[in-house]
PyMOL commands that place a pseudoatom at each C-alpha (Angstrom):
pseudoatom trace, name=CA, resn=MET, resi=1, chain=A, elem=C, hetatm=0, pos=[0.000, 0.000, 0.000]
pseudoatom trace, name=CA, resn=SER, resi=2, chain=A, elem=C, hetatm=0, pos=[2.733, 2.491, 0.866]
pseudoatom trace, name=CA, resn=ALA, resi=3, chain=A, elem=C, hetatm=0, pos=[4.375, 1.880, -2.511]
pseudoatom trace, name=CA, resn=LEU, resi=4, chain=A, elem=C, hetatm=0, pos=[1.246, 3.232, -4.208]
pseudoatom trace, name=CA, resn=LEU, resi=5, chain=A, elem=C, hetatm=0, pos=[1.164, 6.448, -2.219]
pseudoatom trace, name=CA, resn=PRO, resi=6, chain=A, elem=C, hetatm=0, pos=[4.162, 8.780, -2.551]
pseudoatom trace, name=CA, resn=PHE, resi=7, chain=A, elem=C, hetatm=0, pos=[3.281, 10.477, 0.741]
pseudoatom trace, name=CA, resn=ARG, resi=8, chain=A, elem=C, hetatm=0, pos=[1.533, 9.644, 3.949]
pseudoatom trace, name=CA, resn=TRP, resi=9, chain=A, elem=C, hetatm=0, pos=[-0.972, 11.897, 5.702]
pseudoatom trace, name=CA, resn=SER, resi=10, chain=A, elem=C, hetatm=0, pos=[-0.688, 12.015, 9.430]
pseudoatom trace, name=CA, resn=PRO, resi=11, chain=A, elem=C, hetatm=0, pos=[-3.340, 13.340, 11.821]
pseudoatom trace, name=CA, resn=ALA, resi=12, chain=A, elem=C, hetatm=0, pos=[-1.076, 16.301, 12.550]
pseudoatom trace, name=CA, resn=LYS, resi=13, chain=A, elem=C, hetatm=0, pos=[-1.158, 17.389, 8.904]
pseudoatom trace, name=CA, resn=TRP, resi=14, chain=A, elem=C, hetatm=0, pos=[-4.949, 17.180, 8.758]
pseudoatom trace, name=CA, resn=HIS, resi=15, chain=A, elem=C, hetatm=0, pos=[-5.297, 19.033, 12.054]
pseudoatom trace, name=CA, resn=GLY, resi=16, chain=A, elem=C, hetatm=0, pos=[-4.514, 22.409, 10.479]
pseudoatom trace, name=CA, resn=ILE, resi=17, chain=A, elem=C, hetatm=0, pos=[-7.213, 21.950, 7.864]
pseudoatom trace, name=CA, resn=PHE, resi=18, chain=A, elem=C, hetatm=0, pos=[-10.096, 20.632, 9.927]
pseudoatom trace, name=CA, resn=HIS, resi=19, chain=A, elem=C, hetatm=0, pos=[-9.605, 22.368, 13.264]
pseudoatom trace, name=CA, resn=GLY, resi=20, chain=A, elem=C, hetatm=0, pos=[-9.366, 25.928, 14.511]
pseudoatom trace, name=CA, resn=ASN, resi=21, chain=A, elem=C, hetatm=0, pos=[-10.099, 29.108, 12.589]
pseudoatom trace, name=CA, resn=MET, resi=22, chain=A, elem=C, hetatm=0, pos=[-9.846, 27.539, 9.131]
pseudoatom trace, name=CA, resn=ALA, resi=23, chain=A, elem=C, hetatm=0, pos=[-12.535, 24.981, 9.921]
pseudoatom trace, name=CA, resn=LYS, resi=24, chain=A, elem=C, hetatm=0, pos=[-14.799, 27.629, 11.448]
pseudoatom trace, name=CA, resn=SER, resi=25, chain=A, elem=C, hetatm=0, pos=[-14.483, 29.915, 8.434]
pseudoatom trace, name=CA, resn=LEU, resi=26, chain=A, elem=C, hetatm=0, pos=[-15.147, 27.149, 5.913]
pseudoatom trace, name=CA, resn=LEU, resi=27, chain=A, elem=C, hetatm=0, pos=[-18.035, 25.417, 7.686]
pseudoatom trace, name=CA, resn=PRO, resi=28, chain=A, elem=C, hetatm=0, pos=[-20.830, 27.735, 6.432]
pseudoatom trace, name=CA, resn=SER, resi=29, chain=A, elem=C, hetatm=0, pos=[-19.448, 27.604, 2.883]
pseudoatom trace, name=CA, resn=VAL, resi=30, chain=A, elem=C, hetatm=0, pos=[-19.220, 23.818, 2.931]
pseudoatom trace, name=CA, resn=PHE, resi=31, chain=A, elem=C, hetatm=0, pos=[-22.765, 23.485, 4.263]
pseudoatom trace, name=CA, resn=LEU, resi=32, chain=A, elem=C, hetatm=0, pos=[-24.273, 25.909, 1.752]
pseudoatom trace, name=CA, resn=SER, resi=33, chain=A, elem=C, hetatm=0, pos=[-22.275, 24.378, -1.090]
pseudoatom trace, name=CA, resn=ALA, resi=34, chain=A, elem=C, hetatm=0, pos=[-23.607, 20.925, -0.209]
pseudoatom trace, name=CA, resn=LEU, resi=35, chain=A, elem=C, hetatm=0, pos=[-27.122, 22.344, -0.012]
pseudoatom trace, name=CA, resn=ALA, resi=36, chain=A, elem=C, hetatm=0, pos=[-26.720, 24.069, -3.383]
pseudoatom trace, name=CA, resn=LEU, resi=37, chain=A, elem=C, hetatm=0, pos=[-25.320, 20.902, -4.976]
pseudoatom trace, name=CA, resn=PHE, resi=38, chain=A, elem=C, hetatm=0, pos=[-28.249, 18.891, -3.629]
pseudoatom trace, name=CA, resn=SER, resi=39, chain=A, elem=C, hetatm=0, pos=[-30.664, 21.507, -4.950]
pseudoatom trace, name=CA, resn=ILE, resi=40, chain=A, elem=C, hetatm=0, pos=[-29.116, 21.563, -8.426]
pseudoatom trace, name=CA, resn=SER, resi=41, chain=A, elem=C, hetatm=0, pos=[-28.757, 17.788, -8.770]
pseudoatom trace, name=CA, resn=SER, resi=42, chain=A, elem=C, hetatm=0, pos=[-32.167, 16.865, -7.378]
pseudoatom trace, name=CA, resn=GLY, resi=43, chain=A, elem=C, hetatm=0, pos=[-34.191, 19.555, -9.119]
pseudoatom trace, name=CA, resn=ILE, resi=44, chain=A, elem=C, hetatm=0, pos=[-35.661, 20.669, -5.790]
pseudoatom trace, name=CA, resn=SER, resi=45, chain=A, elem=C, hetatm=0, pos=[-36.083, 24.418, -5.538]
pseudoatom trace, name=CA, resn=LEU, resi=46, chain=A, elem=C, hetatm=0, pos=[-34.719, 26.047, -2.411]
pseudoatom trace, name=CA, resn=ALA, resi=47, chain=A, elem=C, hetatm=0, pos=[-35.729, 29.532, -3.585]
pseudoatom trace, name=CA, resn=MET, resi=48, chain=A, elem=C, hetatm=0, pos=[-32.147, 30.225, -4.622]
pseudoatom trace, name=CA, resn=PRO, resi=49, chain=A, elem=C, hetatm=0, pos=[-31.265, 31.615, -8.044]
pseudoatom trace, name=CA, resn=ARG, resi=50, chain=A, elem=C, hetatm=0, pos=[-29.115, 29.301, -10.164]
pseudoatom trace, name=CA, resn=GLU, resi=51, chain=A, elem=C, hetatm=0, pos=[-26.318, 31.870, -10.198]
pseudoatom trace, name=CA, resn=GLN, resi=52, chain=A, elem=C, hetatm=0, pos=[-26.282, 32.071, -6.409]
pseudoatom trace, name=CA, resn=ALA, resi=53, chain=A, elem=C, hetatm=0, pos=[-26.093, 28.273, -6.174]
pseudoatom trace, name=CA, resn=LEU, resi=54, chain=A, elem=C, hetatm=0, pos=[-23.173, 28.299, -8.617]
pseudoatom trace, name=CA, resn=TYR, resi=55, chain=A, elem=C, hetatm=0, pos=[-21.475, 30.993, -6.536]
pseudoatom trace, name=CA, resn=PHE, resi=56, chain=A, elem=C, hetatm=0, pos=[-21.840, 28.896, -3.374]
pseudoatom trace, name=CA, resn=LEU, resi=57, chain=A, elem=C, hetatm=0, pos=[-20.493, 25.815, -5.153]
pseudoatom trace, name=CA, resn=HIS, resi=58, chain=A, elem=C, hetatm=0, pos=[-17.588, 27.348, -7.047]
pseudoatom trace, name=CA, resn=CYS, resi=59, chain=A, elem=C, hetatm=0, pos=[-16.636, 30.642, -5.393]
pseudoatom trace, name=CA, resn=ALA, resi=60, chain=A, elem=C, hetatm=0, pos=[-17.797, 31.017, -1.779]
pseudoatom trace, name=CA, resn=GLY, resi=61, chain=A, elem=C, hetatm=0, pos=[-15.279, 28.545, -0.385]
pseudoatom trace, name=CA, resn=CYS, resi=62, chain=A, elem=C, hetatm=0, pos=[-12.514, 31.089, -1.019]
pseudoatom trace, name=CA, resn=HIS, resi=63, chain=A, elem=C, hetatm=0, pos=[-14.285, 34.417, -1.545]
pseudoatom trace, name=CA, resn=GLY, resi=64, chain=A, elem=C, hetatm=0, pos=[-16.789, 34.050, 1.322]
pseudoatom trace, name=CA, resn=LEU, resi=65, chain=A, elem=C, hetatm=0, pos=[-20.558, 33.864, 1.340]
pseudoatom trace, name=CA, resn=LYS, resi=66, chain=A, elem=C, hetatm=0, pos=[-20.924, 37.615, 0.860]
pseudoatom trace, name=CA, resn=GLY, resi=67, chain=A, elem=C, hetatm=0, pos=[-17.843, 38.203, -1.290]
pseudoatom trace, name=CA, resn=GLU, resi=68, chain=A, elem=C, hetatm=0, pos=[-15.841, 39.382, 1.717]
pseudoatom trace, name=CA, resn=GLY, resi=69, chain=A, elem=C, hetatm=0, pos=[-12.792, 37.252, 0.861]
pseudoatom trace, name=CA, resn=ILE, resi=70, chain=A, elem=C, hetatm=0, pos=[-10.623, 35.351, 3.309]
pseudoatom trace, name=CA, resn=ALA, resi=71, chain=A, elem=C, hetatm=0, pos=[-7.442, 37.027, 4.547]
pseudoatom trace, name=CA, resn=GLY, resi=72, chain=A, elem=C, hetatm=0, pos=[-4.408, 35.186, 3.272]
pseudoatom trace, name=CA, resn=VAL, resi=73, chain=A, elem=C, hetatm=0, pos=[-6.439, 33.046, 0.864]
pseudoatom trace, name=CA, resn=SER, resi=74, chain=A, elem=C, hetatm=0, pos=[-8.384, 35.159, -1.619]
pseudoatom trace, name=CA, resn=PRO, resi=75, chain=A, elem=C, hetatm=0, pos=[-9.322, 38.778, -2.316]
pseudoatom trace, name=CA, resn=GLN, resi=76, chain=A, elem=C, hetatm=0, pos=[-12.545, 40.497, -1.440]
pseudoatom trace, name=CA, resn=ILE, resi=77, chain=A, elem=C, hetatm=0, pos=[-15.034, 40.672, -4.304]
pseudoatom trace, name=CA, resn=ALA, resi=78, chain=A, elem=C, hetatm=0, pos=[-17.734, 42.742, -2.605]
pseudoatom trace, name=CA, resn=GLN, resi=79, chain=A, elem=C, hetatm=0, pos=[-17.354, 46.457, -3.275]
pseudoatom trace, name=CA, resn=THR, resi=80, chain=A, elem=C, hetatm=0, pos=[-14.109, 45.930, -5.220]
pseudoatom trace, name=CA, resn=ILE, resi=81, chain=A, elem=C, hetatm=0, pos=[-15.136, 44.122, -8.404]
pseudoatom trace, name=CA, resn=ASP, resi=82, chain=A, elem=C, hetatm=0, pos=[-16.410, 47.406, -9.835]
pseudoatom trace, name=CA, resn=PHE, resi=83, chain=A, elem=C, hetatm=0, pos=[-12.843, 48.711, -10.050]
pseudoatom trace, name=CA, resn=PHE, resi=84, chain=A, elem=C, hetatm=0, pos=[-12.098, 46.151, -12.735]
pseudoatom trace, name=CA, resn=LEU, resi=85, chain=A, elem=C, hetatm=0, pos=[-15.181, 46.997, -14.780]
pseudoatom trace, name=CA, resn=LEU, resi=86, chain=A, elem=C, hetatm=0, pos=[-13.941, 50.511, -15.506]
pseudoatom trace, name=CA, resn=SER, resi=87, chain=A, elem=C, hetatm=0, pos=[-11.603, 49.383, -18.288]
pseudoatom trace, name=CA, resn=PRO, resi=88, chain=A, elem=C, hetatm=0, pos=[-11.727, 46.771, -21.058]
pseudoatom trace, name=CA, resn=GLU, resi=89, chain=A, elem=C, hetatm=0, pos=[-8.542, 45.163, -19.687]
pseudoatom trace, name=CA, resn=GLY, resi=90, chain=A, elem=C, hetatm=0, pos=[-10.078, 44.973, -16.197]
pseudoatom trace, name=CA, resn=ARG, resi=91, chain=A, elem=C, hetatm=0, pos=[-13.272, 43.456, -17.537]
pseudoatom trace, name=CA, resn=LYS, resi=92, chain=A, elem=C, hetatm=0, pos=[-11.236, 40.779, -19.272]
pseudoatom trace, name=CA, resn=TYR, resi=93, chain=A, elem=C, hetatm=0, pos=[-9.160, 40.238, -16.095]
pseudoatom trace, name=CA, resn=VAL, resi=94, chain=A, elem=C, hetatm=0, pos=[-12.279, 39.152, -14.177]
pseudoatom trace, name=CA, resn=ILE, resi=95, chain=A, elem=C, hetatm=0, pos=[-12.750, 36.305, -16.676]
pseudoatom trace, name=CA, resn=GLN, resi=96, chain=A, elem=C, hetatm=0, pos=[-9.058, 35.403, -16.939]
pseudoatom trace, name=CA, resn=VAL, resi=97, chain=A, elem=C, hetatm=0, pos=[-8.224, 34.783, -13.267]
pseudoatom trace, name=CA, resn=PRO, resi=98, chain=A, elem=C, hetatm=0, pos=[-7.575, 31.039, -12.848]
pseudoatom trace, name=CA, resn=GLY, resi=99, chain=A, elem=C, hetatm=0, pos=[-10.602, 30.332, -10.652]
pseudoatom trace, name=CA, resn=VAL, resi=100, chain=A, elem=C, hetatm=0, pos=[-12.875, 31.658, -13.390]
pseudoatom trace, name=CA, resn=ALA, resi=101, chain=A, elem=C, hetatm=0, pos=[-10.952, 30.691, -16.531]
pseudoatom trace, name=CA, resn=PHE, resi=102, chain=A, elem=C, hetatm=0, pos=[-10.421, 27.086, -15.424]
pseudoatom trace, name=CA, resn=SER, resi=103, chain=A, elem=C, hetatm=0, pos=[-13.796, 26.517, -13.791]
pseudoatom trace, name=CA, resn=SER, resi=104, chain=A, elem=C, hetatm=0, pos=[-16.002, 23.712, -15.052]
pseudoatom trace, name=CA, resn=ILE, resi=105, chain=A, elem=C, hetatm=0, pos=[-18.950, 26.088, -15.451]
pseudoatom trace, name=CA, resn=PRO, resi=106, chain=A, elem=C, hetatm=0, pos=[-20.123, 26.372, -19.099]
pseudoatom trace, name=CA, resn=ASP, resi=107, chain=A, elem=C, hetatm=0, pos=[-19.574, 29.750, -20.789]
pseudoatom trace, name=CA, resn=ASP, resi=108, chain=A, elem=C, hetatm=0, pos=[-23.247, 30.778, -20.762]
pseudoatom trace, name=CA, resn=ALA, resi=109, chain=A, elem=C, hetatm=0, pos=[-23.725, 29.942, -17.077]
pseudoatom trace, name=CA, resn=LEU, resi=110, chain=A, elem=C, hetatm=0, pos=[-20.416, 31.629, -16.223]
pseudoatom trace, name=CA, resn=ALA, resi=111, chain=A, elem=C, hetatm=0, pos=[-21.529, 34.840, -17.938]
pseudoatom trace, name=CA, resn=GLU, resi=112, chain=A, elem=C, hetatm=0, pos=[-24.765, 34.727, -15.922]
pseudoatom trace, name=CA, resn=LEU, resi=113, chain=A, elem=C, hetatm=0, pos=[-22.815, 34.055, -12.717]
pseudoatom trace, name=CA, resn=LEU, resi=114, chain=A, elem=C, hetatm=0, pos=[-20.484, 37.019, -13.305]
pseudoatom trace, name=CA, resn=ASN, resi=115, chain=A, elem=C, hetatm=0, pos=[-23.458, 39.285, -14.014]
pseudoatom trace, name=CA, resn=TRP, resi=116, chain=A, elem=C, hetatm=0, pos=[-25.206, 38.066, -10.834]
pseudoatom trace, name=CA, resn=LEU, resi=117, chain=A, elem=C, hetatm=0, pos=[-22.025, 38.577, -8.836]
pseudoatom trace, name=CA, resn=ILE, resi=118, chain=A, elem=C, hetatm=0, pos=[-21.610, 42.163, -10.011]
pseudoatom trace, name=CA, resn=LEU, resi=119, chain=A, elem=C, hetatm=0, pos=[-25.266, 43.031, -9.435]
pseudoatom trace, name=CA, resn=ASN, resi=120, chain=A, elem=C, hetatm=0, pos=[-25.208, 41.520, -5.929]
pseudoatom trace, name=CA, resn=PHE, resi=121, chain=A, elem=C, hetatm=0, pos=[-21.704, 42.391, -4.689]
pseudoatom trace, name=CA, resn=GLY, resi=122, chain=A, elem=C, hetatm=0, pos=[-20.792, 45.437, -6.740]
pseudoatom trace, name=CA, resn=GLN, resi=123, chain=A, elem=C, hetatm=0, pos=[-21.522, 49.097, -6.169]
pseudoatom trace, name=CA, resn=THR, resi=124, chain=A, elem=C, hetatm=0, pos=[-22.111, 50.151, -9.791]
pseudoatom trace, name=CA, resn=LYS, resi=125, chain=A, elem=C, hetatm=0, pos=[-25.434, 48.659, -10.746]
pseudoatom trace, name=CA, resn=ARG, resi=126, chain=A, elem=C, hetatm=0, pos=[-26.377, 51.241, -13.327]
pseudoatom trace, name=CA, resn=ASN, resi=127, chain=A, elem=C, hetatm=0, pos=[-24.425, 51.619, -16.552]
pseudoatom trace, name=CA, resn=PHE, resi=128, chain=A, elem=C, hetatm=0, pos=[-23.263, 48.039, -16.171]
pseudoatom trace, name=CA, resn=GLN, resi=129, chain=A, elem=C, hetatm=0, pos=[-22.653, 46.225, -19.441]
pseudoatom trace, name=CA, resn=LYS, resi=130, chain=A, elem=C, hetatm=0, pos=[-23.487, 42.565, -18.869]
pseudoatom trace, name=CA, resn=TYR, resi=131, chain=A, elem=C, hetatm=0, pos=[-21.004, 39.855, -19.760]
pseudoatom trace, name=CA, resn=THR, resi=132, chain=A, elem=C, hetatm=0, pos=[-21.967, 37.793, -22.800]
pseudoatom trace, name=CA, resn=THR, resi=133, chain=A, elem=C, hetatm=0, pos=[-21.405, 34.109, -23.460]
pseudoatom trace, name=CA, resn=GLN, resi=134, chain=A, elem=C, hetatm=0, pos=[-19.107, 34.937, -26.377]
pseudoatom trace, name=CA, resn=GLU, resi=135, chain=A, elem=C, hetatm=0, pos=[-17.047, 37.412, -24.313]
pseudoatom trace, name=CA, resn=VAL, resi=136, chain=A, elem=C, hetatm=0, pos=[-16.520, 34.785, -21.604]
pseudoatom trace, name=CA, resn=ALA, resi=137, chain=A, elem=C, hetatm=0, pos=[-15.696, 32.037, -24.126]
pseudoatom trace, name=CA, resn=VAL, resi=138, chain=A, elem=C, hetatm=0, pos=[-13.002, 34.132, -25.816]
pseudoatom trace, name=CA, resn=ALA, resi=139, chain=A, elem=C, hetatm=0, pos=[-11.367, 35.618, -22.692]
pseudoatom trace, name=CA, resn=ARG, resi=140, chain=A, elem=C, hetatm=0, pos=[-11.131, 32.424, -20.661]
pseudoatom trace, name=CA, resn=LYS, resi=141, chain=A, elem=C, hetatm=0, pos=[-9.038, 30.815, -23.416]
pseudoatom trace, name=CA, resn=GLU, resi=142, chain=A, elem=C, hetatm=0, pos=[-6.203, 33.151, -22.342]
pseudoatom trace, name=CA, resn=PRO, resi=143, chain=A, elem=C, hetatm=0, pos=[-5.880, 32.647, -18.556]
pseudoatom trace, name=CA, resn=LEU, resi=144, chain=A, elem=C, hetatm=0, pos=[-3.561, 34.954, -16.638]
pseudoatom trace, name=CA, resn=LEU, resi=145, chain=A, elem=C, hetatm=0, pos=[-0.110, 33.693, -15.745]
pseudoatom trace, name=CA, resn=ASP, resi=146, chain=A, elem=C, hetatm=0, pos=[0.810, 36.511, -13.344]
pseudoatom trace, name=CA, resn=ILE, resi=147, chain=A, elem=C, hetatm=0, pos=[-2.309, 37.637, -11.499]
pseudoatom trace, name=CA, resn=GLU, resi=148, chain=A, elem=C, hetatm=0, pos=[-0.548, 40.095, -9.174]
pseudoatom trace, name=CA, resn=GLU, resi=149, chain=A, elem=C, hetatm=0, pos=[1.155, 41.933, -12.038]
pseudoatom trace, name=CA, resn=ALA, resi=150, chain=A, elem=C, hetatm=0, pos=[-2.039, 42.056, -14.124]
pseudoatom trace, name=CA, resn=ARG, resi=151, chain=A, elem=C, hetatm=0, pos=[-4.039, 43.384, -11.164]
pseudoatom trace, name=CA, resn=LYS, resi=152, chain=A, elem=C, hetatm=0, pos=[-1.433, 46.036, -10.396]
pseudoatom trace, name=CA, resn=ARG, resi=153, chain=A, elem=C, hetatm=0, pos=[-1.260, 47.168, -14.039]
pseudoatom trace, name=CA, resn=ILE, resi=154, chain=A, elem=C, hetatm=0, pos=[-5.047, 47.495, -14.246]
pseudoatom trace, name=CA, resn=LEU, resi=155, chain=A, elem=C, hetatm=0, pos=[-5.490, 49.322, -10.954]
pseudoatom trace, name=CA, resn=LEU, resi=156, chain=A, elem=C, hetatm=0, pos=[-2.725, 51.813, -11.751]
pseudoatom trace, name=CA, resn=THR, resi=157, chain=A, elem=C, hetatm=0, pos=[-4.520, 52.898, -14.938]
pseudoatom trace, name=CA, resn=LEU, resi=158, chain=A, elem=C, hetatm=0, pos=[-7.899, 53.617, -13.369]
pseudoatom trace, name=CA, resn=PRO, resi=159, chain=A, elem=C, hetatm=0, pos=[-9.121, 57.180, -12.716]
pseudoatom trace, name=CA, resn=GLU, resi=160, chain=A, elem=C, hetatm=0, pos=[-9.501, 56.788, -8.952]
pseudoatom trace, name=CA, resn=LYS, resi=161, chain=A, elem=C, hetatm=0, pos=[-6.110, 55.147, -8.571]
pseudoatom trace, name=CA, resn=ILE, resi=162, chain=A, elem=C, hetatm=0, pos=[-5.244, 56.557, -5.127]
pseudoatom trace, name=CA, resn=THR, resi=163, chain=A, elem=C, hetatm=0, pos=[-8.146, 54.742, -3.475]
pseudoatom trace, name=CA, resn=LEU, resi=164, chain=A, elem=C, hetatm=0, pos=[-7.676, 51.679, -5.634]
pseudoatom trace, name=CA, resn=ILE, resi=165, chain=A, elem=C, hetatm=0, pos=[-3.962, 51.380, -4.956]
pseudoatom trace, name=CA, resn=LYS, resi=166, chain=A, elem=C, hetatm=0, pos=[-4.682, 51.244, -1.212]
pseudoatom trace, name=CA, resn=SER, resi=167, chain=A, elem=C, hetatm=0, pos=[-7.241, 48.514, -1.816]
pseudoatom trace, name=CA, resn=TRP, resi=168, chain=A, elem=C, hetatm=0, pos=[-4.827, 46.582, -3.986]
pseudoatom trace, name=CA, resn=GLN, resi=169, chain=A, elem=C, hetatm=0, pos=[-1.886, 47.032, -1.599]
pseudoatom trace, name=CA, resn=ARG, resi=170, chain=A, elem=C, hetatm=0, pos=[-3.947, 45.782, 1.317]
pseudoatom trace, name=CA, resn=TYR, resi=171, chain=A, elem=C, hetatm=0, pos=[-4.501, 42.510, -0.496]
pseudoatom trace, name=CA, resn=ALA, resi=172, chain=A, elem=C, hetatm=0, pos=[-1.127, 42.273, -2.226]
pseudoatom trace, name=CA, resn=THR, resi=173, chain=A, elem=C, hetatm=0, pos=[0.946, 42.788, 0.917]
pseudoatom trace, name=CA, resn=PHE, resi=174, chain=A, elem=C, hetatm=0, pos=[-0.865, 40.472, 3.326]
pseudoatom trace, name=CA, resn=ASN, resi=175, chain=A, elem=C, hetatm=0, pos=[1.770, 37.778, 2.768]
pseudoatom trace, name=CA, resn=THR, resi=176, chain=A, elem=C, hetatm=0, pos=[4.513, 40.058, 4.069]
pseudoatom trace, name=CA, resn=ARG, resi=177, chain=A, elem=C, hetatm=0, pos=[2.709, 40.871, 7.320]
pseudoatom trace, name=CA, resn=SER, resi=178, chain=A, elem=C, hetatm=0, pos=[2.344, 38.452, 10.160]
pseudoatom trace, name=CA, resn=ILE, resi=179, chain=A, elem=C, hetatm=0, pos=[-1.286, 37.421, 10.489]
pseudoatom trace, name=CA, resn=LYS, resi=180, chain=A, elem=C, hetatm=0, pos=[-2.433, 36.878, 14.037]
for i in range(1, 180): cmd.bond("trace and resi %d" % i, "trace and resi %d" % (i + 1))
show_as sticks, trace
zoom trace
């Protein structure tokens, strides 16, 4: 048996994943994701839009139930996604990040999910040009290789760059600070 497995998991290694703060922060996401999966696969309606169920299944585990992000894991979506919609390059960036570009969600459902996400977590609800299936299909074929650099380049070109740089720096520098 040990010849088949190149590594061996010990209880100590699993402890960090399933105990403490990490377990507490993931528990609601895991529960709602399971509920959403059950709802989608069984055809039972739980009064949840399809896009919201897809968000719970594919995004909430890292970005939080309300788009708040998880420090040290993933950026906040709520109230920050609008920054990327102000330029064509930023709009494309939202589709090209690995979690979106490599997701198993079909192009049409992904476009609907992105539109739902912006309408529910964004600030700019008017003048919002919805993502199309074709736009998603084309952009996700070119996933980003350097997310940090792409994000920095986009945020530095936006009109309100002083506010945006602070928002970007807060996320980009969390690895250099000690998290307590």
